[in-house]
N, C-alpha and C positions, 0 to 999 in steps of 0.2 A: 381593541379587537379589530377596528378598521385598518389600523396600521399593519397589524399582523396579516390580515387578509390581503392587503395591498402588496406586502413583501412576498407572500406566498404566491400570489398570482404572477408577480414579476419573475420570480424564480422559475415557475412553470413555463412561462412564455420563453424565457431565456433557454431553458433545457430543450424545448421543442425547436425553437428557432435555430439554435446553434448546434443541434445534435450532429448534423453531418455537413456543417458549413464552417467557414473560418470565422474566428472570434472578432469582435469589434476592436479596432485599433491596430490590426495586423496589416502591415504593408510589405511589399517586396520591391526593393529598389525605388522607394517612394510612392508606389502605386498601391492604393487601398484595395484589399481583397475581402474586406469585411462582408459577411453574409453570403459569400459565393461558395458553391460546392466545388469539388475538385475539378470537374469538367469545365465549369464556368471560369474558374480561376486560371486554368491552363490556357484557355482561349483568350482570356484577358491579357495575360502576359505575352502570348504569341502575337497579338495585335500591337501591344505597346512596344515590345522589344523583338522585332523580327530577327530571324536567323541571318547571319552574314552570308554573303555569296560565297560559294565554295572556292572561287578564284580570288577571294580577298587576300591581301598580302600582309603579313606581319614581318617586321624587321627585328631580328635579334641582334642587339648591339653590345659589342665588347667595350671595356673602359677606354680603349684608345681609339674608338670610333669605327673600327672595322665591323661590318654588318653582313648578316646572312639573311636572305629572304625565304620565308616559308609560307606556302599557301594553306589556308584553313583546311582544305580538303585532304592535304597530306597527313594531317594529324587528327582529322575529324573533330575540330574544335567548335563547339556549338553551345548555345544557351541550354541549360538543363531546367526546363520549366517544371517537369515532374518533381524533381528534388526540391525546388523552391516552394511548390504548393504543399508538398508533404511536410516541410518545415513549418509552413504557415498554419496547417491544420493542427500539427502537434503543439503549437503555442497555446492553443486553448484546451487541449485534451487534459492537461494536468489540473485544470480548475474544476473543483468539485463543489457544486452548489447544494445547500446554501452556505456551507462552511467557508468557501473561498469567494464569497460575493464581493468582498472588498478588493480582493485581487483582480476579479473580473472587471470591476469598474476602473481600477487603476490602469489595467491594460487598455481599456476602452478610451480612457482620457489621455494617458501619456503615450500610448502606442508602442509598437515594436516594428522596426524597419529591418527586414532581412535582405542582405545582399543577394542579387541574382547569381546563383552558382552556375558554373560551366562544367562541361565534361569534354574529354579528349581521349584519343587513343594513346595511352601512356607508353605502350611498347613502341609505337611509331615515334613518339616524341623522344624517348630515351635513345632510340637508334639514331635519330637526327642529331641529338646533342652529343652523342658519342663520336660521331663523324666530325662534328665541329671541333670538339675538344682535342681530337687526335691531330688536327691540323693547326690548332692554335695554342701555342704556349709561348709566352713572352718571358724570356729569361731576364732576371733582374740585372741592372747595370750598376756596377760599383762606382762610388765616387773616385775620382782620379786626379792626379796632379799633372798639370801641363807647364812645361818650362819653355818660354818663348820670349826672345828679345830681352833676356835678362830678368824677366818677370815670372813669378810663380802664380799660377791660377789653379784653384781647386774647382773642378767641375762636379756638380752635385750628383748624387745617386738617383736612381729611379727604380721603383719596385717592379717585380715581375708578376705575371698573372697566369693562372690556369683555370679552366672552366670548372665550376662547381655544378655538376649535373643535378644532384639532389636538391640543392637550393633553387636552381632554375626551375625544376619541375614544380616546386612549392610555389614559386611566383606565378606559374600558369594557373594554379588552383584558385588564386585570388584575383586574377586579372580579368576584366570584362572582355568579351569577344570583340568589342569595338576598339581595342588597343591596337595602335599602329606601330609603336616602337616599344620593345620590351628589353630592358637592360639584362644582359646575362649575369648571373651570379658568378663570382670568381673567388678563388683562393688567392690571397695576396702573398707573394714570395718576396721576403725582405732581402736586400743586398747584404753581402758580407761586410763591405766597407761603406761607411757613411762620411759625409763631409766633416762631421765632428771628430772623426778619427784622424783627419789630415790637417786640422786647423793649425797645428803647431809647426807644420813644414813651411819654411819661409826662405829656403836657399837651396841651391844645388851644391852638394858636398864634393862630388867628383864626377868625372866622366872618363869613359874608356872606349877606345876604337881599335879595331883590328882590320887587317887587309885580308881579302880572299879573292879567289879567281871566280868571277861571275860565270865564266864559261863551264865551270865544274857544276853541272846541273844538280847532281845529287847532293853535294855539300851545300850549295846555295839553298836548296829546298829545306835541308835540315836546319840551317841557320835561321831561316825565316820562321820555321815552326817553333824552334827553341825560343826565339826572341818573343814570339806571340805568347808562349807559355810563361815567360818571365816578366812580361810587361805589366806594370802597375802593381807589382807585389810590394806589400808594406812590411817592413821589418820593425818590430817594436824594440824599444831600448833593451839591450841584453840578449835579444833573440839571435840565434845562430842560423845563418843561411846555408842550406845544402843544395848545390846545383843538381845533384842526382835526384833528390827528393822533389825538387821543383819541376824538373823536366820529366821525370818518370822513365819507364822503359823505352829505349829508342828502338822500336820495332816497326815493321812494315804495317802491321795492323793499326798502329797509331799514326801512320802517315809518314814515318821516317823512311828515307831511301838508303840503300846499302851503298 
């Protein structure tokens, strides 16, 4: 009987004590909020994790090291104390005493640590990322063969990159506002030719040269453009080469002179 009364009394105390407060064992970013009501918990987090200065600078960094600076005020990036406390309060709301008494004590002793969420102006952030993405696109570089002084060298390929706006926004949702450098998420664009495609090339089979009048500006321009379009093309065994298909239409819109 005494044990029953003791448990009943404990349950009554817990119900009253934690009716409008955060359950024991609940923390936000390592800070215990146990026993605090919503207003007290928000004040505690504000003191422990002050908001960044509006002119604080974040560097958005691309894989090749190019960076863009954005001030917190531009995207209204701040700690979301209210959301953190709502999550902390909700952690104990699902516990129904006395049925969940074991769950209550498990939470109290093992604990629950909630990351401090942030909020930002998503429209402003997407607008910023769209501008960055429009000016940043790194085309992939194919592997290529260089013939110099009688030697064949295969230069390796390198991937291209395009900004992945959705994944970058997702990174903001989990990054603390104290972040100084945030890597931009990117789509990787693979090159068409890899070093492995060229590994069997070990000699120059032939060479051809032609003469032209360099003072003929239109023809010189056309030759340079055609040479650029033909350069580093790989012909697989049995493949037929078409000059017209490789060069394409020779029109002013594509840079060719009449």
